[in-house]
C-alpha positions, 0 to 999 in steps of 0.5 A: 500500499505504501508503495502504491502512495509513493508512486501516486505521490511521484506521479503528481509531482511529475505532473505538477512540474509540467504546469507553469506556476499559478495556483494550479501547480500549488494545489497539485504540489499540496496534494503530492505533498500530502501523499509524500508525508503519507508515504513516509508515514509507511516507511517510518521515515521521519526526514520525508514526513518533516520535508513535506509537512514543510512542503505542505505549509508552503503551498498552502501559504502560496495557495491562500496569497493567490486566492486572496489576490484573485477574490473580488473585494467588497469595492473595485477600488480595492483591487489593485493588481500589481501585473505592469503588463496592462492591454494598453501601455504608453511604451506600445505607442510611444518611442523615446525621444532621443536626447529628450530632456530628462526634467519637466515642468507641468504647469496649470498656468497657460498664460504664465507658460506663453510668457515663458515661452516668449522669453525663452523660445523652445520647440514642440517635441511631442504633443500630449493629446486628448479629446477635447485639447491637446498640450504640446510638450515644449523643450525650453533653453532655460537659462542655459539648460534643457528643460521640458515644459507642457500644460498640466491637466486638470483632474486625476486620471489626466495627471496620471495619464501625462506622467505615463506618457511623458515617462515613456517619451524618455522623461525621469524628473517631474516638478509640477506647479498650481493653484489649490484650495487652502483649509487654513484661513492664515494662508493668503492668496500667493502662500506657497506649500510643498506637499509631503503627502496626499490624502487619497480620495480620488480614484485613480491612485488605486490602480497605481498603488496598493490601497493606503490612506495616504501616499508620500511625495519623494523625499529627495524632490521635497529636500531640493524645492525646500532648500531652493525656497529657502535660499531665495528667502521665500515663505512656504509650508510643508504640509499633507495635502487632499486629493479629491475627485469631487469639488462639488461635494468638498462638504463641511464634514469632509472638510472638517475631517482632512483638517483633523488629519492635517490637510492643509490644502485640497486639490484634485491631482496630487495623489494620482501624480505621486502613484503614478510617478512610483509606478513608473520609477520616475521622481516628482514634486510639487509646489502648490499655491494657495488659491481659494479658501474652504476655511470659513462657513462659505467658500471664498474665491478670493479671485485666485485665478486673476492673480497673474503675477503670482502665476507667473512667479510661481512658474519661474520658481519651479523652473528654478528648482528644476534646474537643480534636480 
């Protein structure tokens, strides 16, 4: 009887090694280990039993992991998949641009970009295309060094899409500047904030990084930005930001909760930028500029979008930081 079990165990293991990994490989290996353990009992061989107890445990662990990975979560947003081989990838459509500048400034201020291009003429080396609008990617000679410059697209999906496609072109370091809402009254229009982390209250980042409440900005990029601002004697704070998809759903309850978590600003892209940058192994840093206020009993627009002087200043500052990354 013992010899028959030994043959069965050997056959199962032989079949399992013809399967390319996965849960079926593990199940067959598990059955084989159990059979060999029983075979060891018949033989009275302690070493055979020990090694197959170990094999049973290892296979059970991997089967558990596979089941968890393939199990639908309560909410689809939590079903993060580490597989980088998505059906559509930028690398399938976009070729690296030979000699492209590795540093890129992404700016939300079209008026400021226009002024910079008048002063530092550049060439269009590519275009980020969308259904509604196309965003030219400029390469400018800024103070003797090549830097890419593009208008940042609004919203987390577009933010991640720009990081994806520009990374495929060969860009390695990203600096983003733009306005944000503030949750503290004392932050006047134009005050600068260096985000250190983002509360992930949007959807895009969950497709690029495992579920978590927060996601942190690259420490090196924070350090470079901070050092530049200190040397220029420009006031700023470092703080956590709240990234949301729904700007019409920033309720008093949500604002209060985010403030308790330490959030000072609210915007729509930072968490997605961070996650997409980490996923693509590129660096990301950001300078936020105080805009409208959600710190009072009512929303205060503060006419932030009309402050062209501030917008130009912030873009120039971000380009100066780019020279150092």
